[in-house]
Jmol script that loads the backbone (N, CA, C; Angstrom):
load data "model"
ATOM      1  N   MET A   1      39.823 -15.819 -13.318  1.00  0.00           N
ATOM      2  CA  MET A   1      38.371 -15.858 -13.251  1.00  0.00           C
ATOM      3  C   MET A   1      37.830 -15.754 -14.680  1.00  0.00           C
ATOM      4  N   ASN A   2      37.018 -16.719 -15.073  1.00  0.00           N
ATOM      5  CA  ASN A   2      36.453 -16.661 -16.420  1.00  0.00           C
ATOM      6  C   ASN A   2      35.093 -15.953 -16.406  1.00  0.00           C
ATOM      7  N   HIS A   3      34.476 -15.779 -17.558  1.00  0.00           N
ATOM      8  CA  HIS A   3      33.233 -15.021 -17.648  1.00  0.00           C
ATOM      9  C   HIS A   3      32.056 -15.745 -17.000  1.00  0.00           C
ATOM     10  N   TYR A   4      32.121 -17.058 -16.815  1.00  0.00           N
ATOM     11  CA  TYR A   4      31.027 -17.774 -16.146  1.00  0.00           C
ATOM     12  C   TYR A   4      30.988 -17.459 -14.657  1.00  0.00           C
ATOM     13  N   GLN A   5      32.136 -17.357 -14.034  1.00  0.00           N
ATOM     14  CA  GLN A   5      32.182 -17.032 -12.614  1.00  0.00           C
ATOM     15  C   GLN A   5      31.724 -15.606 -12.363  1.00  0.00           C
ATOM     16  N   ARG A   6      32.016 -14.705 -13.247  1.00  0.00           N
ATOM     17  CA  ARG A   6      31.612 -13.323 -13.085  1.00  0.00           C
ATOM     18  C   ARG A   6      30.095 -13.165 -13.209  1.00  0.00           C
ATOM     19  N   ALA A   7      29.455 -13.998 -14.001  1.00  0.00           N
ATOM     20  CA  ALA A   7      28.020 -13.878 -14.234  1.00  0.00           C
ATOM     21  C   ALA A   7      27.200 -14.276 -13.012  1.00  0.00           C
ATOM     22  N   TYR A   8      27.737 -15.153 -12.154  1.00  0.00           N
ATOM     23  CA  TYR A   8      26.969 -15.641 -11.025  1.00  0.00           C
ATOM     24  C   TYR A   8      27.397 -15.004  -9.707  1.00  0.00           C
ATOM     25  N   ARG A   9      27.959 -13.834  -9.766  1.00  0.00           N
ATOM     26  CA  ARG A   9      28.508 -13.229  -8.578  1.00  0.00           C
ATOM     27  C   ARG A   9      27.690 -12.013  -8.149  1.00  0.00           C
ATOM     28  N   GLY A  10      27.431 -11.872  -6.868  1.00  0.00           N
ATOM     29  CA  GLY A  10      26.843 -10.652  -6.341  1.00  0.00           C
ATOM     30  C   GLY A  10      25.366 -10.488  -6.576  1.00  0.00           C
ATOM     31  N   ARG A  11      24.609 -11.553  -6.615  1.00  0.00           N
ATOM     32  CA  ARG A  11      23.166 -11.408  -6.825  1.00  0.00           C
ATOM     33  C   ARG A  11      22.432 -11.022  -5.552  1.00  0.00           C
ATOM     34  N   GLY A  12      23.013 -11.268  -4.416  1.00  0.00           N
ATOM     35  CA  GLY A  12      22.398 -10.879  -3.161  1.00  0.00           C
ATOM     36  C   GLY A  12      21.268 -11.806  -2.766  1.00  0.00           C
ATOM     37  N   HIS A  13      20.566 -11.419  -1.716  1.00  0.00           N
ATOM     38  CA  HIS A  13      19.483 -12.231  -1.195  1.00  0.00           C
ATOM     39  C   HIS A  13      18.191 -11.896  -1.934  1.00  0.00           C
ATOM     40  N   LYS A  14      17.374 -12.907  -2.167  1.00  0.00           N
ATOM     41  CA  LYS A  14      16.094 -12.697  -2.838  1.00  0.00           C
ATOM     42  C   LYS A  14      15.170 -11.912  -1.914  1.00  0.00           C
ATOM     43  N   SER A  15      14.548 -10.851  -2.403  1.00  0.00           N
ATOM     44  CA  SER A  15      13.685 -10.032  -1.568  1.00  0.00           C
ATOM     45  C   SER A  15      12.229 -10.213  -1.986  1.00  0.00           C
ATOM     46  N   LEU A  16      11.363 -10.199  -0.982  1.00  0.00           N
ATOM     47  CA  LEU A  16       9.930 -10.347  -1.217  1.00  0.00           C
ATOM     48  C   LEU A  16       9.278  -8.968  -1.201  1.00  0.00           C
ATOM     49  N   TYR A  17       8.509  -8.670  -2.219  1.00  0.00           N
ATOM     50  CA  TYR A  17       7.832  -7.391  -2.308  1.00  0.00           C
ATOM     51  C   TYR A  17       6.355  -7.569  -1.981  1.00  0.00           C
ATOM     52  N   HIS A  18       5.819  -6.676  -1.173  1.00  0.00           N
ATOM     53  CA  HIS A  18       4.381  -6.676  -0.914  1.00  0.00           C
ATOM     54  C   HIS A  18       3.692  -6.043  -2.113  1.00  0.00           C
ATOM     55  N   LYS A  19       2.587  -6.596  -2.520  1.00  0.00           N
ATOM     56  CA  LYS A  19       1.831  -6.043  -3.641  1.00  0.00           C
ATOM     57  C   LYS A  19       1.001  -4.857  -3.134  1.00  0.00           C
ATOM     58  N   ILE A  20       1.219  -3.695  -3.703  1.00  0.00           N
ATOM     59  CA  ILE A  20       0.572  -2.464  -3.263  1.00  0.00           C
ATOM     60  C   ILE A  20      -0.534  -2.095  -4.235  1.00  0.00           C
ATOM     61  N   ASP A  21      -1.701  -1.723  -3.703  1.00  0.00           N
ATOM     62  CA  ASP A  21      -2.809  -1.253  -4.531  1.00  0.00           C
ATOM     63  C   ASP A  21      -2.705   0.270  -4.629  1.00  0.00           C
ATOM     64  N   PHE A  22      -2.143   0.757  -5.723  1.00  0.00           N
ATOM     65  CA  PHE A  22      -1.964   2.191  -5.904  1.00  0.00           C
ATOM     66  C   PHE A  22      -3.241   2.868  -6.392  1.00  0.00           C
ATOM     67  N   ARG A  23      -4.068   2.169  -7.137  1.00  0.00           N
ATOM     68  CA  ARG A  23      -5.232   2.787  -7.779  1.00  0.00           C
ATOM     69  C   ARG A  23      -6.471   2.830  -6.905  1.00  0.00           C
ATOM     70  N   GLN A  24      -6.650   1.856  -6.031  1.00  0.00           N
ATOM     71  CA  GLN A  24      -7.848   1.752  -5.195  1.00  0.00           C
ATOM     72  C   GLN A  24      -9.101   1.856  -6.056  1.00  0.00           C
ATOM     73  N   LYS A  25      -9.279   0.865  -6.941  1.00  0.00           N
ATOM     74  CA  LYS A  25     -10.345   0.899  -7.937  1.00  0.00           C
ATOM     75  C   LYS A  25     -11.745   0.821  -7.344  1.00  0.00           C
ATOM     76  N   GLU A  26     -11.899   0.106  -6.224  1.00  0.00           N
ATOM     77  CA  GLU A  26     -13.228  -0.013  -5.624  1.00  0.00           C
ATOM     78  C   GLU A  26     -13.620   1.323  -5.011  1.00  0.00           C
ATOM     79  N   LYS A  27     -14.650   1.929  -5.533  1.00  0.00           N
ATOM     80  CA  LYS A  27     -15.086   3.239  -5.068  1.00  0.00           C
ATOM     81  C   LYS A  27     -16.235   3.088  -4.078  1.00  0.00           C
ATOM     82  N   ASP A  28     -16.302   4.020  -3.133  1.00  0.00           N
ATOM     83  CA  ASP A  28     -17.371   4.108  -2.132  1.00  0.00           C
ATOM     84  C   ASP A  28     -17.490   2.842  -1.295  1.00  0.00           C
ATOM     85  N   ILE A  29     -16.384   2.159  -1.049  1.00  0.00           N
ATOM     86  CA  ILE A  29     -16.351   1.000  -0.164  1.00  0.00           C
ATOM     87  C   ILE A  29     -15.445   1.357   1.001  1.00  0.00           C
ATOM     88  N   TYR A  30     -15.947   1.170   2.211  1.00  0.00           N
ATOM     89  CA  TYR A  30     -15.175   1.512   3.399  1.00  0.00           C
ATOM     90  C   TYR A  30     -14.175   0.410   3.718  1.00  0.00           C
ATOM     91  N   ARG A  31     -12.975   0.840   4.127  1.00  0.00           N
ATOM     92  CA  ARG A  31     -11.900  -0.081   4.473  1.00  0.00           C
ATOM     93  C   ARG A  31     -11.341   0.329   5.832  1.00  0.00           C
ATOM     94  N   ARG A  32     -10.766  -0.645   6.543  1.00  0.00           N
ATOM     95  CA  ARG A  32     -10.203  -0.381   7.865  1.00  0.00           C
ATOM     96  C   ARG A  32      -8.721  -0.730   7.876  1.00  0.00           C
ATOM     97  N   ILE A  33      -7.915   0.153   8.474  1.00  0.00           N
ATOM     98  CA  ILE A  33      -6.477  -0.085   8.608  1.00  0.00           C
ATOM     99  C   ILE A  33      -6.257  -1.055   9.765  1.00  0.00           C
ATOM    100  N   ILE A  34      -5.595  -2.171   9.475  1.00  0.00           N
ATOM    101  CA  ILE A  34      -5.357  -3.197  10.480  1.00  0.00           C
ATOM    102  C   ILE A  34      -3.943  -3.090  11.055  1.00  0.00           C
ATOM    103  N   THR A  35      -2.936  -2.993  10.204  1.00  0.00           N
ATOM    104  CA  THR A  35      -1.561  -2.865  10.684  1.00  0.00           C
ATOM    105  C   THR A  35      -0.801  -1.837   9.851  1.00  0.00           C
ATOM    106  N   ILE A  36       0.225  -1.288  10.450  1.00  0.00           N
ATOM    107  CA  ILE A  36       1.162  -0.403   9.751  1.00  0.00           C
ATOM    108  C   ILE A  36       2.525  -1.064   9.864  1.00  0.00           C
ATOM    109  N   GLU A  37       3.159  -1.346   8.717  1.00  0.00           N
ATOM    110  CA  GLU A  37       4.424  -2.073   8.681  1.00  0.00           C
ATOM    111  C   GLU A  37       5.450  -1.265   7.901  1.00  0.00           C
ATOM    112  N   TYR A  38       6.714  -1.514   8.193  1.00  0.00           N
ATOM    113  CA  TYR A  38       7.794  -0.900   7.442  1.00  0.00           C
ATOM    114  C   TYR A  38       8.200  -1.851   6.327  1.00  0.00           C
ATOM    115  N   ASP A  39       8.293  -1.354   5.108  1.00  0.00           N
ATOM    116  CA  ASP A  39       8.719  -2.150   3.969  1.00  0.00           C
ATOM    117  C   ASP A  39      10.139  -1.734   3.594  1.00  0.00           C
ATOM    118  N   PRO A  40      11.149  -2.538   3.941  1.00  0.00           N
ATOM    119  CA  PRO A  40      12.536  -2.128   3.676  1.00  0.00           C
ATOM    120  C   PRO A  40      12.884  -2.075   2.199  1.00  0.00           C
ATOM    121  N   ASN A  41      12.149  -2.775   1.345  1.00  0.00           N
ATOM    122  CA  ASN A  41      12.432  -2.732  -0.090  1.00  0.00           C
ATOM    123  C   ASN A  41      12.020  -1.405  -0.709  1.00  0.00           C
ATOM    124  N   ARG A  42      11.063  -0.716  -0.110  1.00  0.00           N
ATOM    125  CA  ARG A  42      10.601   0.577  -0.619  1.00  0.00           C
ATOM    126  C   ARG A  42      11.068   1.742   0.238  1.00  0.00           C
ATOM    127  N   ASN A  43      11.635   1.477   1.399  1.00  0.00           N
ATOM    128  CA  ASN A  43      11.996   2.515   2.372  1.00  0.00           C
ATOM    129  C   ASN A  43      10.792   3.359   2.739  1.00  0.00           C
ATOM    130  N   ALA A  44       9.661   2.706   2.956  1.00  0.00           N
ATOM    131  CA  ALA A  44       8.434   3.408   3.280  1.00  0.00           C
ATOM    132  C   ALA A  44       7.572   2.527   4.172  1.00  0.00           C
ATOM    133  N   TYR A  45       6.579   3.139   4.793  1.00  0.00           N
ATOM    134  CA  TYR A  45       5.613   2.400   5.595  1.00  0.00           C
ATOM    135  C   TYR A  45       4.412   2.039   4.726  1.00  0.00           C
ATOM    136  N   ILE A  46       3.837   0.864   4.977  1.00  0.00           N
ATOM    137  CA  ILE A  46       2.659   0.410   4.252  1.00  0.00           C
ATOM    138  C   ILE A  46       1.604  -0.009   5.269  1.00  0.00           C
ATOM    139  N   CYS A  47       0.333   0.035   4.862  1.00  0.00           N
ATOM    140  CA  CYS A  47      -0.792  -0.334   5.729  1.00  0.00           C
ATOM    141  C   CYS A  47      -1.500  -1.546   5.153  1.00  0.00           C
ATOM    142  N   LEU A  48      -1.838  -2.495   6.020  1.00  0.00           N
ATOM    143  CA  LEU A  48      -2.671  -3.613   5.621  1.00  0.00           C
ATOM    144  C   LEU A  48      -4.113  -3.188   5.815  1.00  0.00           C
ATOM    145  N   ILE A  49      -4.918  -3.304   4.747  1.00  0.00           N
ATOM    146  CA  ILE A  49      -6.302  -2.853   4.738  1.00  0.00           C
ATOM    147  C   ILE A  49      -7.220  -4.058   4.623  1.00  0.00           C
ATOM    148  N   HIS A  50      -8.292  -4.059   5.417  1.00  0.00           N
ATOM    149  CA  HIS A  50      -9.334  -5.085   5.311  1.00  0.00           C
ATOM    150  C   HIS A  50     -10.584  -4.452   4.722  1.00  0.00           C
ATOM    151  N   TYR A  51     -11.095  -5.047   3.653  1.00  0.00           N
ATOM    152  CA  TYR A  51     -12.368  -4.641   3.083  1.00  0.00           C
ATOM    153  C   TYR A  51     -13.492  -5.297   3.874  1.00  0.00           C
ATOM    154  N   GLY A  52     -14.713  -4.854   3.663  1.00  0.00           N
ATOM    155  CA  GLY A  52     -15.864  -5.451   4.320  1.00  0.00           C
ATOM    156  C   GLY A  52     -16.125  -6.874   3.881  1.00  0.00           C
ATOM    157  N   ASP A  53     -15.745  -7.214   2.645  1.00  0.00           N
ATOM    158  CA  ASP A  53     -15.989  -8.558   2.129  1.00  0.00           C
ATOM    159  C   ASP A  53     -14.876  -9.541   2.484  1.00  0.00           C
ATOM    160  N   GLY A  54     -13.875  -9.113   3.258  1.00  0.00           N
ATOM    161  CA  GLY A  54     -12.814 -10.006   3.705  1.00  0.00           C
ATOM    162  C   GLY A  54     -11.533  -9.916   2.911  1.00  0.00           C
ATOM    163  N   GLU A  55     -11.509  -9.160   1.825  1.00  0.00           N
ATOM    164  CA  GLU A  55     -10.296  -9.019   1.022  1.00  0.00           C
ATOM    165  C   GLU A  55      -9.265  -8.186   1.786  1.00  0.00           C
ATOM    166  N   LYS A  56      -7.990  -8.534   1.631  1.00  0.00           N
ATOM    167  CA  LYS A  56      -6.904  -7.823   2.297  1.00  0.00           C
ATOM    168  C   LYS A  56      -5.929  -7.313   1.245  1.00  0.00           C
ATOM    169  N   ILE A  57      -5.547  -6.043   1.345  1.00  0.00           N
ATOM    170  CA  ILE A  57      -4.582  -5.451   0.427  1.00  0.00           C
ATOM    171  C   ILE A  57      -3.641  -4.539   1.201  1.00  0.00           C
ATOM    172  N   TYR A  58      -2.554  -4.134   0.560  1.00  0.00           N
ATOM    173  CA  TYR A  58      -1.631  -3.161   1.119  1.00  0.00           C
ATOM    174  C   TYR A  58      -1.753  -1.859   0.348  1.00  0.00           C
ATOM    175  N   ILE A  59      -1.658  -0.748   1.066  1.00  0.00           N
ATOM    176  CA  ILE A  59      -1.559   0.571   0.447  1.00  0.00           C
ATOM    177  C   ILE A  59      -0.402   1.298   1.114  1.00  0.00           C
ATOM    178  N   LEU A  60       0.065   2.362   0.501  1.00  0.00           N
ATOM    179  CA  LEU A  60       1.100   3.174   1.123  1.00  0.00           C
ATOM    180  C   LEU A  60       0.509   3.914   2.309  1.00  0.00           C
ATOM    181  N   HIS A  61       1.282   4.022   3.370  1.00  0.00           N
ATOM    182  CA  HIS A  61       0.814   4.689   4.586  1.00  0.00           C
ATOM    183  C   HIS A  61       0.753   6.189   4.353  1.00  0.00           C
ATOM    184  N   ARG A  62      -0.350   6.764   4.699  1.00  0.00           N
ATOM    185  CA  ARG A  62      -0.514   8.215   4.589  1.00  0.00           C
ATOM    186  C   ARG A  62      -0.242   8.837   5.947  1.00  0.00           C
ATOM    187  N   ILE A  63       0.450   9.947   5.966  1.00  0.00           N
ATOM    188  CA  ILE A  63       0.809  10.597   7.219  1.00  0.00           C
ATOM    189  C   ILE A  63      -0.462  10.960   7.976  1.00  0.00           C
ATOM    190  N   GLY A  64      -0.516  10.584   9.227  1.00  0.00           N
ATOM    191  CA  GLY A  64      -1.671  10.886  10.059  1.00  0.00           C
ATOM    192  C   GLY A  64      -2.648   9.733  10.181  1.00  0.00           C
ATOM    193  N   ALA A  65      -2.538   8.719   9.342  1.00  0.00           N
ATOM    194  CA  ALA A  65      -3.428   7.568   9.428  1.00  0.00           C
ATOM    195  C   ALA A  65      -2.936   6.654  10.545  1.00  0.00           C
ATOM    196  N   ILE A  66      -3.857   6.156  11.369  1.00  0.00           N
ATOM    197  CA  ILE A  66      -3.505   5.280  12.476  1.00  0.00           C
ATOM    198  C   ILE A  66      -4.300   3.989  12.373  1.00  0.00           C
ATOM    199  N   ILE A  67      -3.888   2.992  13.152  1.00  0.00           N
ATOM    200  CA  ILE A  67      -4.570   1.703  13.149  1.00  0.00           C
ATOM    201  C   ILE A  67      -6.000   1.890  13.643  1.00  0.00           C
ATOM    202  N   GLY A  68      -6.939   1.293  12.931  1.00  0.00           N
ATOM    203  CA  GLY A  68      -8.347   1.397  13.282  1.00  0.00           C
ATOM    204  C   GLY A  68      -9.093   2.449  12.490  1.00  0.00           C
ATOM    205  N   ASP A  69      -8.384   3.318  11.762  1.00  0.00           N
ATOM    206  CA  ASP A  69      -9.046   4.334  10.937  1.00  0.00           C
ATOM    207  C   ASP A  69      -9.821   3.678   9.812  1.00  0.00           C
ATOM    208  N   THR A  70     -10.928   4.289   9.447  1.00  0.00           N
ATOM    209  CA  THR A  70     -11.715   3.854   8.303  1.00  0.00           C
ATOM    210  C   THR A  70     -11.446   4.823   7.169  1.00  0.00           C
ATOM    211  N   ILE A  71     -11.088   4.282   6.001  1.00  0.00           N
ATOM    212  CA  ILE A  71     -10.816   5.123   4.837  1.00  0.00           C
ATOM    213  C   ILE A  71     -11.726   4.698   3.696  1.00  0.00           C
ATOM    214  N   VAL A  72     -11.954   5.611   2.774  1.00  0.00           N
ATOM    215  CA  VAL A  72     -12.810   5.340   1.620  1.00  0.00           C
ATOM    216  C   VAL A  72     -12.292   6.158   0.453  1.00  0.00           C
ATOM    217  N   SER A  73     -12.495   5.667  -0.762  1.00  0.00           N
ATOM    218  CA  SER A  73     -12.123   6.423  -1.954  1.00  0.00           C
ATOM    219  C   SER A  73     -13.353   6.554  -2.835  1.00  0.00           C
ATOM    220  N   GLY A  74     -13.501   7.695  -3.459  1.00  0.00           N
ATOM    221  CA  GLY A  74     -14.646   7.942  -4.327  1.00  0.00           C
ATOM    222  C   GLY A  74     -14.797   9.421  -4.601  1.00  0.00           C
ATOM    223  N   THR A  75     -15.908   9.795  -5.241  1.00  0.00           N
ATOM    224  CA  THR A  75     -16.124  11.193  -5.602  1.00  0.00           C
ATOM    225  C   THR A  75     -16.903  11.965  -4.546  1.00  0.00           C
ATOM    226  N   LYS A  76     -17.720  11.291  -3.761  1.00  0.00           N
ATOM    227  CA  LYS A  76     -18.553  11.984  -2.776  1.00  0.00           C
ATOM    228  C   LYS A  76     -18.217  11.532  -1.359  1.00  0.00           C
ATOM    229  N   VAL A  77     -16.939  11.557  -1.033  1.00  0.00           N
ATOM    230  CA  VAL A  77     -16.506  11.171   0.308  1.00  0.00           C
ATOM    231  C   VAL A  77     -16.044  12.416   1.046  1.00  0.00           C
ATOM    232  N   PRO A  78     -16.123  12.413   2.377  1.00  0.00           N
ATOM    233  CA  PRO A  78     -15.655  13.587   3.121  1.00  0.00           C
ATOM    234  C   PRO A  78     -14.151  13.781   2.975  1.00  0.00           C
ATOM    235  N   ILE A  79     -13.735  15.032   3.013  1.00  0.00           N
ATOM    236  CA  ILE A  79     -12.315  15.345   2.913  1.00  0.00           C
ATOM    237  C   ILE A  79     -11.711  15.149   4.297  1.00  0.00           C
ATOM    238  N   LYS A  80     -10.957  14.052   4.447  1.00  0.00           N
ATOM    239  CA  LYS A  80     -10.291  13.759   5.712  1.00  0.00           C
ATOM    240  C   LYS A  80      -9.021  12.989   5.411  1.00  0.00           C
ATOM    241  N   MET A  81      -8.138  12.932   6.386  1.00  0.00           N
ATOM    242  CA  MET A  81      -6.846  12.276   6.207  1.00  0.00           C
ATOM    243  C   MET A  81      -7.051  10.806   5.894  1.00  0.00           C
ATOM    244  N   GLY A  82      -6.468  10.345   4.762  1.00  0.00           N
ATOM    245  CA  GLY A  82      -6.549   8.947   4.368  1.00  0.00           C
ATOM    246  C   GLY A  82      -7.540   8.693   3.252  1.00  0.00           C
ATOM    247  N   ASN A  83      -8.585   9.497   3.125  1.00  0.00           N
ATOM    248  CA  ASN A  83      -9.551   9.306   2.053  1.00  0.00           C
ATOM    249  C   ASN A  83      -8.952   9.743   0.723  1.00  0.00           C
ATOM    250  N   ALA A  84      -9.394   9.094  -0.366  1.00  0.00           N
ATOM    251  CA  ALA A  84      -8.850   9.397  -1.682  1.00  0.00           C
ATOM    252  C   ALA A  84      -9.961   9.955  -2.572  1.00  0.00           C
ATOM    253  N   LEU A  85      -9.746  11.156  -3.069  1.00  0.00           N
ATOM    254  CA  LEU A  85     -10.680  11.804  -3.989  1.00  0.00           C
ATOM    255  C   LEU A  85      -9.962  12.081  -5.299  1.00  0.00           C
ATOM    256  N   PRO A  86     -10.688  12.033  -6.436  1.00  0.00           N
ATOM    257  CA  PRO A  86     -10.047  12.421  -7.693  1.00  0.00           C
ATOM    258  C   PRO A  86      -9.778  13.930  -7.707  1.00  0.00           C
ATOM    259  N   LEU A  87      -8.789  14.339  -8.471  1.00  0.00           N
ATOM    260  CA  LEU A  87      -8.422  15.748  -8.518  1.00  0.00           C
ATOM    261  C   LEU A  87      -9.520  16.641  -9.098  1.00  0.00           C
ATOM    262  N   SER A  88     -10.398  16.063  -9.917  1.00  0.00           N
ATOM    263  CA  SER A  88     -11.473  16.868 -10.518  1.00  0.00           C
ATOM    264  C   SER A  88     -12.483  17.320  -9.471  1.00  0.00           C
ATOM    265  N   VAL A  89     -12.574  16.633  -8.341  1.00  0.00           N
ATOM    266  CA  VAL A  89     -13.546  16.982  -7.301  1.00  0.00           C
ATOM    267  C   VAL A  89     -12.969  18.005  -6.342  1.00  0.00           C
ATOM    268  N   VAL A  90     -11.700  17.925  -6.069  1.00  0.00           N
ATOM    269  CA  VAL A  90     -11.065  18.812  -5.091  1.00  0.00           C
ATOM    270  C   VAL A  90     -10.956  20.156  -5.700  1.00  0.00           C
TER     271      VAL A  90
END
end "model"
wireframe off; spacefill off
backbone 0.3
color backbone group
């Protein structure tokens, strides 16, 4: 076996990654959880979120969040499961 054969060995199957919105930059905009899916590349569950304007994104699933829940991120949002507040407010 020469070095060329070794270079092309064991690459495995190409995997597709869902793009996750970790920052949730849009503040004070309500979003609704549409689906909860398992992402095998991350070994975690992710949620498909629909914004009011029709945009769709994925976020990491938070324990206790269910399909149909409305979540919001910002500084003056109620403290409830799924909502995101900055640490300076809490």
